[in-house]
TORLUM-334949 format. One record per atom (N, C-alpha, C, O, CB): x, y, z. Coordinates in steps of 0.02 Angstrom, whole numbers, plus 50000, padded with zeros to 5 digits. Glycine has a CB too. Layout:
BEGIN
XYZ
...
***
This chain:
BEGIN
496936038048808
497036030948818
496946029448892
497256032548935
497736028748793
496516024648908
496406022848977
496696015948991
496746011748946
495646022948994
496886015049052
497176008649072
496636004449105
496266006849148
497776009749119
496595998249086
496115993749116
496475989849171
497005986849161
495805988749062
496175990149231
496475986649288
496025980749306
495425981549316
496555991549350
496335975049310
495955969049327
495785969049402
496105972649440
496345962649309
495285965149423
495125964749494
495725962249536
495825964549592
494535960049505
496105957749507
496695955249543
497205960849553
497485961649607
497025949349505
497335964749500
497805970349506
497565975449558
497965978049597
497905973749438
496915976649559
496635981349607
496725978749678
496915982449723
495895982549593
496585972349688
496665969249755
497385969549777
497535971249835
496415962049754
497845967849733
498555967949750
498775975049767
499135976149815
498985965249692
498555979949728
498715986949740
498455989249808
498815992449846
498435991349684
497835987549824
497545989449888
497915986049946
498035989149997
496795987649891
498095979649937
498455976049989
499135979250002
499325980250059
498545968649968
499495980949948
500145984149956
500075990949990
500485992650033
500495984949889
499565994849971
499456001350003
499316000450077
499576004150118
498886005149968
498895995550095
498735994250165
499355992150204
499445994150261
498195988950171
499775988050173
500395985950207
500855991850218
501145992550272
500755980450165
500915996250168
501336002150175
501056006750230
501436009450270
501386006050109
500396007550231
500086011850283
500206008850352
500326012550400
499326012550270
500166002250358
500295999050422
501006000150445
501126001750503
500145991450418
501485999450400
502186000450418
502306007750438
502676009050485
502645998550359
501996012550402
502066019650420
501796020850490
502096024450530
501696024150370
501216017850506
500916018650572
501366015650626
501436018450680
500226015650574
501656009850611
502076006450660
502696010650675
502896011350733
502285999550633
502986013550623
503616017250632
503506024350656
503936027050693
503996017350567
502956027550638
502866034750653
502306036150701
502326041250735
502756038450590
501806031950703
501216033250745
500666036450704
500706036850643
501406037750803
500146038650738
499576041650704
499226046550751
499366046650811
499076036250679
498776050450724
498396055250764
497716052150779
497356049950734
498316062050726
497526051950844
496876048950862
496306053950850
496416059550827
496886046650935
495696051850867
495106055950854
495126062650892
494836067550869
494476052150874
495466062850949
495496069050987
496076073450966
496166078950992
495566067451061
496476071150918
497026075150893
497696073650928
498196077050914
496866082350901
497706068750972
498326066951007
498736062150964
498466057950928
498176063751076
499396062850968
499836058250932
499906051850972
500056052051031
500536061450919
499786046250939
499866039750970
500456036350935
500406034850875
499216035350965
500996035150971
501566031950937
501396024850917
501056021250953
502186032050983
501646022750859
501576015750840
502026011650885
502456014350919
501766014750765
501936005050886
502326000950932
503076001350919
503466001050966
502105993850927
503276001850857
503996002150843
504276009050860
504826009550887
504136000550769
503896014350847
504116021150867
504176021450943
504646024350969
503606026550841
503696018450977
503716018351051
504336014651075
504686016951120
503076015051079
504476008851044
505066004951065
505716008951051
506166008851092
505085998251027
505746012350994
506346016150976
506466022051024
507036023451043
506296018650905
505926025551043
506006031851079
505856031451154
506036036151190
505556036851049
505546026151178
505326026051248
505616020151287
505446019251346
504586025751251
506036016151257
506306010351292
507066009951283
507356013151239
505976003851267
507366005951325
508076004251318
508135996751328
507715993651361
508526008151369
508645993851300
508775986751310
509405986051353
509795990651360
508855983051242
509485980151380
510075978451420
510515973951378
510295968651355
509875974951487
511125976051367
511605972251326
512115969051373
512555972451398
511955976751274
512055962451385
512525959251431
513235958951403
513705957551440
512285952251446
513325960151338
513985959951306
514275966951297
514705967951254
513935956351238
514035971751336
514245978751325
514995979751333
515285983751297
513875983251374
515315976251380
516035977151389
516425974551328
516905977551306
516275973551453
516195968851301
516515965951242
516455970651182
516895970851139
516205959151224
515915974451180
515795979051124
516095985951136
516055990351093
515055979751112
516385987051195
516715993451210
516245998951234
516436004751232
517065995751150
515645997251257
515176002251282
515286003251357
515445998451392
514446000251268
515196009351382
515306010651453
514746008051498
514866006651557
515396018051464
514136007451473
513576005051513
513185999751474
513235999351412
513096010851532
512805995551509
512435990251475
511775992751443
511465989051404
512285984751523
511555998851459
510926001251431
511026003951361
511446008251349
510636006751476
510646001251315
510686003051244
509996005151219
509496002551243
510965997251202
509976009751171
509326011251141
509066005051104
509456000851082
509376017351093
508416004751097
508125999051061
508415998950991
508396004050956
507345999551059
508695993350970
509035993050905
508555993950846
507955992750852
509405986450897
508825996150790
508435997050729
508665991850678
509145992850641
508516004450700
508325986250679
508495980850634
508005980650575
507425982450584
508505974050671
508235978650516
507825979250456
507185975150457
506715976850422
508235977350397
507155969750495
506555965550495
506045967650548
505505964750551
506755958350507
506195972650589
505725974750641
505065977450613
504535975650640
506045980050684
505055981650560
504405983850535
503955978050514
503355978050528
504505988450476
504235973050481
503855967150461
503595963550522
503005961650525
504275962450417
504025962550571
503845958950632
503275962450669
502785959250689
504455958250678
503335968950679
502815972650714
502165972950673
501625972950702
503055979850730
502225973150607
501625973050564
501245966450574
500635966450579
501815973950490
501605960950577
501285954450588
500935954350656
500375951750661
501795948650584
501245957050707
500935957050773
500305961450774
499825959950809
501425959550826
500315966950735
499725971250731
499155968150691
498565969050707
499905977950701
499325964450640
498815961950593
498515955250613
497955953650592
499115961350526
498865951250652
498625944550667
498455943950741
498825946450784
499165939250649
497885940650758
497705940050829
498165935250868
498275936250927
496985937650835
498415930150834
498885925350865
499455924350816
499345923050757
498525918450883
500065924950841
500655924350797
501155919650830
501285920050890
500965931250783
501445915250790
501985910950812
502605912550771
502575912750709
501795903350806
503175913650804
503795915150770
504325910150790
504415908850849
504035922350786
504685907250741
505275903350760
505795908350787
505815914050764
505575899250699
506195906250834
506595911150870
507315908650877
507445902750886
506305912550939
507785913450873
508475912050892
508665917150945
508315922050954
508965912450829
509205915950980
509385920051038
509585927251020
509495931651062
509935916751075
509855928450963
510115935050947
509655939250902
509875944550878
510785934350913
509035937150892
508585940950848
508165946050886
507815950050855
508125936150811
508195946050952
507825950650995
507065949850990
506695954651002
508005957750978
506835943850972
506105942750967
505765943551034
505205946251038
505965935950939
506075941151088
505765941951154
505675949251172
505165951251198
506195938351208
506185953251157
506145960451169
505585963651128
505195967651153
506805963951154
505545961751065
505045964651020
504335962851043
503905967151046
505145962150948
504235956551060
503565954451081
503385957851147
502815960051155
503545946751090
503855958251193
503715961651256
503575969051245
503105971751275
504315960751305
503975972351203
503865979451189
503175980451157
502815985151175
504415982251142
502995976151110
502345976751078
501785975851129
501295979651128
502275971551022
501845970951173
501315969651222
501245975451272
500695977451289
501465963151260
501805978251295
501775983951341
501475989951305
501045993351334
502485985651367
501685991251243
501385996751204
500635995751197
500246000451207
501715997151134
500425989751180
499715988351170
499325989551235
498775992351232
499615981051146
499595987551291
499255988651356
499215996051373
498725998251402
499615984851412
499725999951355
499716007151369
499226010751323
498876015351345
500416010051362
499186008951261
498756012351213
498036010251219
497576014251209
499006011151142
497916003951235
497236001251240
497115998951312
497225993051327
497125995551190
496876003351356
496766001551426
496295995451431
495835994551392
496466007551465
496435991351481
496025985351491
496265979351452
495965973951456
495325986751474
496795980151413
497065974651374
497395969451419
497745971351467
497565977151321
497285963251406
497625957851441
498055954251390
497845952951334
497115953051476
498665952551411
499145949451365
499405943051395
499545942551455
499735954351351
499475938051352
499805931751372
500405930851325
500335930851264
499305925551366
500985930251355
501595929151316
501835922051328
502345919951300
502155934251334
***
């Protein structure tokens, strides 16, 4: 017994696979043509940056430097920045969007020399 897949089902399946692959690349990185590991923007933010928490005393931390937070919407956010040439996000003060956009832009400039960024 064979299963018949419609063109729409095939397109949806390919789209979902591409989205999953993008999220994996964002979180883990990938190997370039020369065999070097290139961290994805979110992996780079998690492992190579720190944030400044002005409320560190209120939270009971000894210093204001914190590792880049791991929030559930970050993979989606970084995927949108990777997939779209121009992105507009509504913003609130506690969502860390400024940090995410800045981290993505710095990562992009480091991975792709000659990149120019406007924030």
